[in-house]
C-alpha positions in Angstrom: -49.5 57.2 63.5 -49.4 56.2 59.4 -51.9 53.6 57.9 -48.5 51.3 56.9 -47.4 51.3 60.6 -50.5 50.8 62.1 -50.8 47.6 59.8 -47.2 46.4 60.7 -48.1 47.1 64.6 -51.5 45.0 63.8 -49.1 42.0 61.5 -47.0 41.5 64.3 -49.9 41.6 66.9 -51.6 38.9 64.9 -48.5 36.9 64.2 -49.4 32.6 64.0 -46.0 32.9 65.7 -46.9 34.6 68.9 -44.1 36.4 69.2 -45.4 39.4 70.1 -42.8 40.9 72.3 -40.5 40.2 68.9 -42.6 41.9 66.3 -42.5 45.4 68.9 -38.7 45.5 69.5 -38.3 45.5 65.7 -40.7 48.3 65.7 -39.2 50.8 67.9 -35.6 50.1 66.0 -37.2 51.4 63.0 -38.6 53.9 64.8 -35.0 54.6 66.5 -33.3 54.7 62.9 -35.9 56.8 61.1 -35.1 59.5 63.5 -32.0 62.0 62.4 -29.1 62.0 64.9 -27.6 65.7 65.6 -24.1 66.0 66.2 -22.9 67.6 69.4 -23.1 70.5 69.8 -20.0 71.3 72.3 -17.7 70.3 69.6 -14.7 71.5 70.4 -12.5 74.1 68.4 -9.5 73.6 66.0 -6.6 73.7 69.0 -4.1 75.0 67.0 -6.1 78.0 66.5 -6.8 78.6 69.4 -2.6 78.4 69.9 -2.5 81.3 67.0 -5.0 83.4 69.0 -3.2 83.2 72.0 0.3 83.5 70.3 -1.5 86.6 68.3 -2.7 88.4 71.1 0.5 88.0 73.1 2.6 88.9 70.4 0.2 92.2 70.4 0.8 92.5 73.8 4.6 92.7 73.8 5.0 94.7 70.9 2.5 97.8 72.5 5.1 97.4 75.8 7.9 97.6 73.6 6.8 100.9 72.1 5.8 102.1 75.8 9.4 101.4 77.1 11.1 103.1 73.5 8.9 105.9 74.0 9.7 106.0 77.7 13.5 106.3 77.2 12.7 108.5 74.6 10.9 111.2 77.3 13.2 110.6 80.2 16.9 111.5 77.2 14.5 114.7 76.4 13.6 115.4 80.1 17.4 114.8 80.8 18.5 116.9 78.3 16.4 119.9 78.9 17.6 119.7 82.6 21.3 119.8 81.9 20.2 123.0 79.3 18.2 124.6 81.5 21.5 124.0 84.4 23.5 125.4 81.7 21.6 128.4 81.2 21.6 129.3 84.5 25.3 128.8 84.9 26.3 130.8 81.3 23.3 133.7 81.1 25.6 135.8 84.1 28.6 135.1 82.5 26.7 137.3 79.3 26.6 140.0 81.1 30.7 139.8 81.9 31.3 139.8 78.1 29.4 142.8 77.6 31.5 144.4 80.5 34.9 143.2 77.9 32.9 144.8 75.2 32.4 148.1 77.4 36.1 148.3 78.7 37.6 148.0 75.2 35.1 150.4 73.5 36.3 152.9 76.4 40.0 152.5 75.7 39.1 153.9 71.8 41.4 153.4 68.9 43.9 156.2 70.0 46.1 154.8 73.0 49.1 156.7 73.6 51.0 155.3 76.6 52.7 152.0 76.2 51.0 151.1 79.4 47.6 152.1 77.7 48.4 150.1 75.1 49.6 146.9 77.1 46.7 147.1 79.1 44.3 147.4 76.0 46.1 144.1 74.4 45.6 142.3 77.8 41.7 143.1 78.0 41.5 141.6 74.3 43.2 138.8 75.0 41.5 138.0 78.0 38.0 138.9 75.9 38.9 136.3 73.2 39.8 133.7 75.7 36.4 134.4 77.7 35.1 134.2 74.3 36.1 131.2 72.6 35.2 129.4 76.2 31.6 130.6 76.0 31.6 128.8 72.2 33.1 125.8 73.4 30.3 125.3 75.8 27.6 126.1 72.9 27.1 129.6 73.4 26.3 131.2 69.7 25.9 134.8 69.0 22.3 135.8 67.2 22.1 137.1 64.1 19.9 140.0 64.1 21.8 143.3 62.2 19.8 143.8 58.5 17.7 140.5 58.9 14.2 140.6 60.0 12.5 141.2 63.3 12.0 137.8 64.5 10.0 138.0 68.2 11.4 134.3 69.3 15.0 135.3 69.3 14.9 139.3 69.2 12.9 142.1 71.8 12.2 144.6 69.9 13.1 148.7 71.8 12.5 150.7 69.6 11.1 151.7 65.8 12.8 154.0 63.6 12.2 155.1 60.0 14.5 154.4 58.0 14.5 154.8 54.3 15.7 152.4 51.4 14.8 149.6 54.4 11.6 147.7 54.7 9.1 147.8 57.6 10.1 145.0 59.9 13.7 145.0 59.4 16.9 144.9 62.5 18.2 148.4 61.5 20.3 148.5 65.2 21.4 146.0 67.8 21.3 147.7 71.5 22.5 144.6 73.4 23.4 141.3 71.8 21.4 138.2 71.9 22.8 134.4 72.3 22.0 130.8 71.7 23.0 128.0 73.4 23.1 124.8 71.0 21.3 127.0 68.1 17.8 126.7 69.2 17.5 127.7 73.1 17.6 131.3 73.8 19.9 132.3 76.4 19.0 136.2 75.9 17.6 137.7 72.7 18.7 140.1 71.1 17.7 143.2 72.2 16.9 145.7 68.6 15.6 148.8 67.2 13.4 147.5 64.0 12.8 149.7 61.5 9.2 151.6 60.6 
């Protein structure tokens, strides 16, 4: 306790009025005024800031959910498209064998058909073959370009190699069996080819 405080207490106790209790009350009041008042620790944050933070969190969750739904839709569309292509391929692959047989039939006629019946038969087979090819084309079946192209293992199947002068190695020099794609990017059957050494 400081010296000035002690003196003031003694003065109050020795006051001629004898009002010692009143002096003590004044002393306690002074002590209370001297103590600093601490702010409340549990003061609440700004309610607007809390609401904005909550809004931002919900908005981020919503954006993530929308992006995830879009990814699910894209994945489902791709799976459906792939499923359709595989089912189409299962139907169209045997048709390629039929087309090969038409080509062999036309080659067996040769260019010299003497009889009228033979000419009529050849013309009939050609018409059927053309119609068959147009139906396949409408379904998206396209021939694979191979002759004089560089060998591509994605669409070509090498069945042999032959030396060929004036031709760069790895170039397709002969087609053994034609290859086809569905829609230009899905290989129904690779082209079987002979490649230059």
